[in-house]
C-alpha positions in Angstrom: 106.8 126.5 112.5 104.1 126.4 115.1 103.2 129.7 116.8 100.8 130.7 119.4 98.3 133.5 119.3 97.2 134.9 122.7 93.6 135.1 121.6 93.2 132.0 119.3 95.8 129.5 120.3 98.3 127.5 118.2 98.7 128.2 114.5 101.1 127.7 111.4 102.4 130.2 109.2 103.5 133.8 109.3 100.4 135.1 111.3 97.2 133.9 112.8 93.9 134.4 110.9 93.3 137.4 113.1 96.6 139.0 112.0 98.5 138.5 115.1 102.2 137.5 114.5 102.0 135.2 117.6 104.9 133.7 119.5 107.2 130.9 118.2 106.4 127.6 120.1 108.5 125.2 117.8 110.7 126.1 115.0 110.3 124.4 111.6 112.9 121.7 111.8 111.8 120.5 115.0 108.1 120.8 114.0 108.9 118.4 111.1 110.8 115.8 113.3 108.1 115.8 115.9 105.3 115.6 113.2 106.9 112.6 111.6 107.3 110.8 115.1 103.7 111.4 116.0 102.6 110.2 112.6 104.6 107.1 112.9 103.5 106.2 116.5 99.9 106.9 115.7 99.6 105.2 112.3 102.4 102.6 111.8 104.5 101.6 114.8 102.9 102.2 118.3 104.6 99.1 119.5 108.0 100.5 118.9 107.4 103.3 121.4 105.7 101.0 124.0 102.3 102.4 123.3 99.0 100.4 123.7 96.6 101.2 120.8 93.0 100.3 121.2 90.9 98.9 118.4 89.6 102.4 117.4 93.1 103.8 117.1 93.3 105.6 120.4 96.4 105.7 122.6 96.9 107.5 125.9 98.1 111.1 125.4 100.4 111.3 128.4 102.1 107.9 127.4 102.4 109.3 123.9 104.1 112.4 125.1 106.4 110.5 127.6 107.5 108.1 124.9 108.2 111.0 122.5 110.1 112.6 125.3 112.4 109.7 125.4 113.4 110.4 121.8 113.5 114.2 121.8 114.4 115.7 125.2 112.8 118.9 124.2 109.4 117.4 123.4 106.6 117.3 125.8 102.8 117.1 126.0 102.2 120.9 125.4 104.1 120.5 121.9 102.0 117.4 121.0 98.8 119.4 121.6 100.4 122.3 119.6 101.1 120.0 116.7 97.5 118.7 116.7 95.7 122.0 117.1 97.9 123.8 114.6 97.6 121.0 112.0 95.9 122.5 108.8 95.0 119.1 107.6 93.5 118.1 111.0 95.0 114.7 110.7 94.7 114.0 114.5 92.3 114.3 117.3 92.4 114.4 120.9 89.5 113.3 123.3 89.2 112.6 127.0 93.1 112.2 127.5 93.4 110.1 124.4 94.9 110.8 121.0 94.5 109.2 117.4 95.2 109.7 113.9 92.1 110.1 111.9 93.4 108.3 108.9 96.5 106.8 107.0 97.0 103.8 109.4 99.0 100.8 108.3 98.3 99.0 111.7 95.0 97.1 112.0 92.5 99.5 113.4 88.6 99.7 113.1 87.7 103.3 113.0 84.4 104.5 114.0 83.5 107.6 112.0 80.2 108.6 110.7 78.8 106.9 107.6 79.6 108.5 104.4 76.4 110.4 102.9 77.8 111.4 99.5 76.6 109.5 96.5 79.9 109.9 94.5 83.6 110.1 95.7 86.9 110.4 93.8 90.2 109.1 93.6 93.3 110.6 91.8 95.8 108.4 90.2 98.7 108.3 87.6 97.9 106.9 84.1 99.2 103.4 84.7 97.7 103.3 88.2 94.2 104.4 86.9 94.0 101.7 84.2 94.9 99.0 86.8 92.4 100.4 89.3 89.7 100.4 86.9 90.3 96.9 86.0 90.8 95.2 89.5 89.2 97.8 91.8 90.4 100.2 94.5 92.4 98.3 97.2 94.2 99.6 100.2 98.0 98.6 99.6 100.0 99.7 102.7 97.2 101.5 104.6 94.2 100.0 106.4 91.7 101.9 104.4 91.5 103.4 100.8 91.4 107.2 101.0 88.8 108.9 98.8 88.3 112.7 98.1 84.9 114.3 98.3 85.2 116.3 95.0 87.0 115.6 91.6 89.1 118.9 92.3 90.4 117.4 95.5 91.1 114.1 94.1 93.1 115.7 91.2 95.1 117.7 93.7 96.0 114.5 95.7 96.9 112.9 92.2 99.5 115.6 91.7 101.6 114.1 94.3 102.0 111.1 92.2 102.2 112.5 88.7 101.9 115.8 86.9 98.9 114.8 85.0 96.7 112.7 87.3 93.4 111.0 86.2 90.5 111.0 88.3 88.3 108.1 89.0 84.8 108.3 90.1 83.4 106.0 92.8 79.8 105.3 92.8 79.6 105.3 96.6 75.9 104.9 96.7 76.0 101.7 94.9 79.3 100.5 96.5 77.7 100.9 100.1 74.5 99.2 99.1 76.8 96.3 98.1 78.4 96.2 101.6 81.4 98.5 101.2 82.0 100.4 104.6 82.8 104.1 103.9 83.2 106.7 106.6 83.6 110.5 106.6 86.7 111.7 108.2 86.7 115.3 107.3 85.0 117.6 104.6 87.8 116.5 102.2 88.3 112.8 103.2 86.2 109.6 103.2 87.9 106.4 104.1 86.8 103.2 102.6 87.1 99.4 102.4 88.2 98.0 99.2 85.9 99.2 96.2 85.2 96.5 93.4 85.7 97.7 89.9 82.1 97.7 88.9 81.7 100.8 91.1 84.5 102.8 89.3 84.4 104.9 86.3 86.9 107.5 84.7 86.1 111.2 85.0 86.3 112.9 81.7 88.6 115.7 82.5 92.3 116.1 83.4 92.3 119.4 85.3 89.7 120.9 87.9 89.2 123.9 85.6 88.0 121.9 82.7 85.3 120.0 84.8 82.0 119.9 83.0 
């Protein structure tokens, strides 16, 4: 559910950080439907909606809003903006009348985020997947980039979406980048990367964040 606080704008949840209950802008079921369509349009199938995406992943916000309005008559530009501004994961950005997904693309884009500055990054995987990754390297399967976490705790949490007992792999980002692997910082939690060879990977010896040593 998306709500609007008169002082702080759009938010999700029961109340704004200031305590205001806000006014409902879009109820839960429609929020989910709109979110899925926006994600698909900006990450996977812009052509299906007649959108022109530039090499950096940007599409015209008005064009996206109009295209979405043809699928859902209740949808409009204001609701797309509300979806973006209230997203707790900050998956999208709007700039100068254009909009793009920050990560998760399966279409061919060449994103232009700042160069990663962290010496180590992390990836959460299930047991079988982890063994394979350590053997052959981290490779983007269905997405344009590999998604890495900035801490082992965050990687472990991401891994729980695949398994109840994720393994965490450490990426020697400093060495990988020296070897020519491009890595970019998308958010405080996420770094996107080109494929990482196995020589820059190692297992992290803990299975839960609380046991990190």
